[in-house]
C-alpha positions in Angstrom: -93.3 -146.3 -126.5 -96.0 -144.3 -127.8 -99.5 -146.1 -127.3 -102.5 -143.7 -126.3 -103.4 -141.2 -129.2 -106.4 -138.7 -128.8 -109.5 -139.2 -129.3 -109.7 -135.7 -130.5 -109.2 -135.4 -133.8 -108.7 -131.5 -134.5 -104.5 -133.0 -133.8 -102.2 -132.6 -137.0 -99.5 -134.9 -135.0 -99.7 -136.9 -131.8 -97.3 -136.2 -129.1 -94.0 -137.9 -129.9 -92.2 -140.6 -127.6 -88.8 -137.7 -126.4 -91.9 -135.6 -124.7 -93.4 -138.4 -122.5 -89.5 -139.9 -122.2 -89.1 -135.7 -120.9 -91.6 -135.2 -119.1 -91.9 -138.2 -116.7 -87.7 -138.0 -116.3 -88.8 -134.5 -114.9 -92.8 -134.4 -113.3 -91.5 -132.2 -110.6 -91.3 -129.6 -112.9 -94.7 -130.9 -114.9 -96.2 -130.6 -112.0 -95.5 -126.9 -111.1 -96.1 -126.5 -115.1 -99.2 -128.3 -114.7 -100.2 -125.6 -111.8 -99.4 -122.7 -114.0 -101.5 -124.1 -116.4 -104.6 -124.2 -114.9 -104.2 -120.5 -113.3 -103.7 -119.5 -117.5 -106.0 -121.8 -118.8 -108.9 -120.1 -116.4 -107.3 -116.3 -117.0 -108.7 -116.9 -120.9 -111.6 -117.9 -120.2 -112.4 -115.1 -117.5 -109.8 -112.3 -120.4 -112.8 -113.2 -123.1 -115.6 -112.5 -120.7 -114.3 -109.5 -119.5 -113.7 -108.9 -123.6 -117.1 -109.9 -124.9 -119.5 -109.1 -122.0 -122.2 -108.9 -124.4 -122.0 -112.4 -125.5 -124.4 -113.9 -123.6 -123.7 -117.6 -123.9 -119.9 -116.8 -124.2 -120.4 -115.6 -120.5 -122.0 -118.6 -119.5 -120.1 -121.5 -120.7 -117.0 -118.9 -119.9 -118.1 -119.0 -116.1 -118.5 -122.6 -116.2 -114.9 -123.3 -117.7 -113.1 -120.4 -115.5 -114.7 -122.2 -112.4 -113.3 -125.5 -113.0 -109.8 -124.5 -114.0 -109.7 -122.9 -111.0 -110.7 -126.3 -108.9 -107.9 -128.5 -110.6 -105.4 -125.7 -109.9 -106.0 -125.9 -106.5 -106.1 -129.9 -106.9 -103.1 -129.7 -108.8 -101.3 -127.0 -106.0 -102.2 -129.7 -103.9 -100.3 -132.3 -105.4 -97.8 -129.4 -105.2 -97.9 -130.1 -101.7 -98.0 -133.3 -100.8 -94.4 -133.3 -102.5 -93.0 -131.0 -100.8 -92.6 -128.7 -104.2 -92.7 -124.8 -104.0 -95.5 -122.6 -105.5 -92.5 -120.9 -107.8 -91.9 -119.3 -111.0 -91.2 -121.0 -113.9 -90.3 -120.2 -117.6 -93.6 -120.9 -120.6 -92.0 -122.5 -123.2 -92.7 -120.7 -127.3 -96.4 -123.2 -127.1 -98.2 -120.3 -126.2 -96.6 -117.2 -127.2 -96.5 -118.3 -130.5 -100.1 -119.4 -131.2 -101.2 -115.9 -129.2 -99.0 -114.0 -131.8 -101.2 -115.9 -134.6 -104.1 -114.4 -133.5 -105.3 -111.7 -135.4 -105.9 -107.9 -133.9 -109.4 -107.4 -135.9 -112.4 -108.3 -134.8 -114.4 -110.5 -135.8 -111.8 -112.4 -136.6 -110.4 -111.9 -133.3 -113.1 -113.8 -131.8 -112.5 -116.6 -133.7 -109.4 -117.5 -133.6 -109.2 -117.0 -129.6 -111.1 -119.4 -129.3 -109.8 -121.9 -131.7 -106.5 -121.3 -130.6 -108.2 -122.1 -126.6 -109.6 -124.8 -128.4 -106.3 -126.5 -129.3 -104.5 -125.7 -126.1 -107.4 -127.7 -124.1 -106.9 -131.0 -126.8 -103.5 -130.7 -126.8 -103.8 -130.8 -122.8 -106.2 -133.6 -122.8 -104.0 -135.9 -125.1 -100.2 -134.8 -123.2 -102.6 -135.8 -119.7 -103.9 -139.2 -120.8 -100.3 -139.9 -121.6 -99.4 -138.9 -118.5 -101.9 -140.7 -116.8 -101.2 -143.8 -119.1 -97.2 -143.4 -118.6 -96.4 -142.3 -115.4 -95.1 -144.5 -112.8 -96.9 -142.9 -109.6 -99.8 -144.6 -109.9 -102.0 -142.0 -107.8 -100.9 -139.4 -109.7 -101.3 -141.0 -112.8 -105.0 -142.0 -112.0 -105.4 -138.1 -111.4 -104.0 -136.6 -114.4 -106.4 -139.5 -115.8 -109.1 -137.8 -114.2 -108.9 -134.7 -115.4 -108.9 -135.6 -119.0 -113.0 -135.7 -119.5 -112.9 -131.5 -118.6 -109.9 -130.8 -120.7 -112.0 -132.7 -123.7 -114.7 -131.0 -122.3 -113.3 -127.9 -122.4 -111.9 -128.2 -125.8 -115.8 -129.2 -127.1 -117.0 -125.9 -125.7 -114.7 -123.2 -127.5 -115.4 -125.3 -130.5 -119.1 -125.1 -130.1 -118.7 -121.4 -129.3 -116.2 -120.8 -132.6 -119.6 -122.5 -134.2 -122.0 -120.5 -132.3 -120.7 -117.0 -133.7 -119.4 -118.4 -137.0 -120.5 -119.8 -140.2 -119.3 -123.9 -139.7 -117.6 -123.5 -143.0 -115.3 -120.7 -141.9 -114.6 -122.0 -138.3 -113.2 -125.1 -140.1 -111.0 -123.5 -142.9 -109.5 -121.6 -139.5 -109.7 -124.1 -137.9 -107.5 -127.0 -140.2 -104.8 -123.9 -140.9 -104.3 -122.9 -137.0 -104.1 -126.8 -136.4 -101.2 -127.2 -138.9 -99.4 -124.2 -137.0 -99.9 -125.7 -133.6 -98.1 -129.2 -134.6 -95.7 -126.6 -136.3 -94.6 -125.2 -132.9 -94.7 -128.2 -131.0 -92.0 -130.6 -133.6 -89.0 -129.9 -132.0 -89.0 -130.8 -128.4 -88.3 -127.3 -126.1 -85.4 -128.6 -123.8 -87.9 -127.6 -120.4 -90.0 -129.6 -119.5 -93.0 -128.6 -119.7 -97.2 -129.6 -120.1 -96.7 -127.6 -123.7 -93.0 -128.1 -124.6 
């Protein structure tokens, strides 16, 4: 039963119960994928810092995100060690690539899209870590997932505030509405391989 709903209202559709079942039945794969997700999240923040290095506010805010994502990467890797799960490659679900493909290649739209896509990914992570925290049968692991929720929500907020800093609020809201619909459409069909964003 899907009992927890995201507190971040930009997500157009909540995660389906089928994803929870898939994730709980494949916790080792989910943990390994979570490690990859934290590393990728740090990479997104770093790439934006390098691309927009003259934007002082952005650089300062994303430095903090990158550092925290790397801390989470280490924490998840400690869980992998506890459970004797080797750190290795995993194929990526279409989620990230499809979102990346709709980011404009022209500035300043590219900056806006990049910030809002990152915000959506963090919002979905917040929701799904909360679901894992609620439904995971491993109580210490469930507690760990719940402990990460506030960070994911804060990261979403930072990306949104940055978009709102560099662009007019009406423009941000309109584009976020468009991207939110696409994000939900991508997740409408459950990926056959269990992943955090599948």
